[in-house]
N, C-alpha and C positions, 0 to 999 in steps of 0.2 A: 141838552139831551138827557134822556133818561135811560139807564141801563137796567135790563132785566136779566136775571140769572135763571137758567133752567137746569135742573139737576135730573139726571136719568141714569139708569144702570141697565146693562145688557147681560143676560145670563146665557152662556153657551154651554150646551151639554153635548158630549160626544155620543154618537149613536153606538149602541153595543154591537149591532150587526150592520156592517157597511156593504154587504153584498147585494142589497136591494130586496124589494118585495113587490108583490102584485100591485100595480096601479101607481107606482112612484116614478116610472120612467127609467128605471135603472136595470131592468131585467134583460135588455137586449141592446148590444152595441155591435156595430159593423165597421170593419177596417179592411182595406181602404174604401172610402166612399166619397166620390165616385170611383168606380173600378173599370179597368179596361176589360172588355169581353175576352174570355179565355184565361184570365188571371185568377188566382185564388182569392177568395173572400174569407177573412177570418171573422167569425161571429162569436161574441161572448154571450153566454147564457148565464144569468145570475141565479139567485137562490130560489129555485122552484123544485117542487116534487117532480121526479122524473117519470113516474108512472103516468101513462097516457099523455105524455108531453111530446110535442113535435114543433118543428119549424115548417111554415108553409110559405112558399114563394109564389106570388101572384103577379101577373102583368098589370099594366095600367088600366085595363078593362075589367080587372078582377078575376080573370081566368087563372085557376090554379095551374102553375107550371111545374113545380116540384114540391116534394114533401121529404123532410129529413127527421128521423127519429132522434130524440134526445135521450142519452143514456146516463149522463151525469150533470149535476148542477154546478154552478160556479166554475164553468169550464169554457175553453175556447174550442171551436170547431172550425176546421179548415175545409172550405167547400170549393171544389174545382167546378167551374161553370163555363159554359160557352154559349151565352145567351145573346140575342140580338140587341142592338143598341136601344136604349129607352129607359123609361121608369119602371121599376118593380117595387113590390111591397113585401117585406119579409115579416111574417107574424109569428109570435110565440103563442102556441095554442096549448092550453092545459085543460084536460077533460072536455074537449070540444068547444071551449070558449077562448076567444082571442084576449090575451092579457096585455099584449103590447105589440105595436107595429112600427117598423122603421122603413123609410123610403130608401131604395137603393137605385143609384143612377149608373147604368151601363154605358160606357163610352165606346 
């Protein structure tokens, strides 16, 4: 048999800002998910400009159910809800454009 040797190196750089940015999937997280209807949802909103920023909750058919104004970035928001069972979509909207959406399952 013949042995081949492969040499390689990996360079790892730490990100300077770990709070997320538009388009990288880190601007919006929801806990718990799924959630029992009537319980509080905690939503983390990452590093976004808060002017003209809101959360929009839509049902599975895309109908807007609720809107929540965002007043500070890199913050948790506790949302009391009492929605029917099913799938919902929570979108982070900045200046009228959806920058991230997460599915929420109500039990």
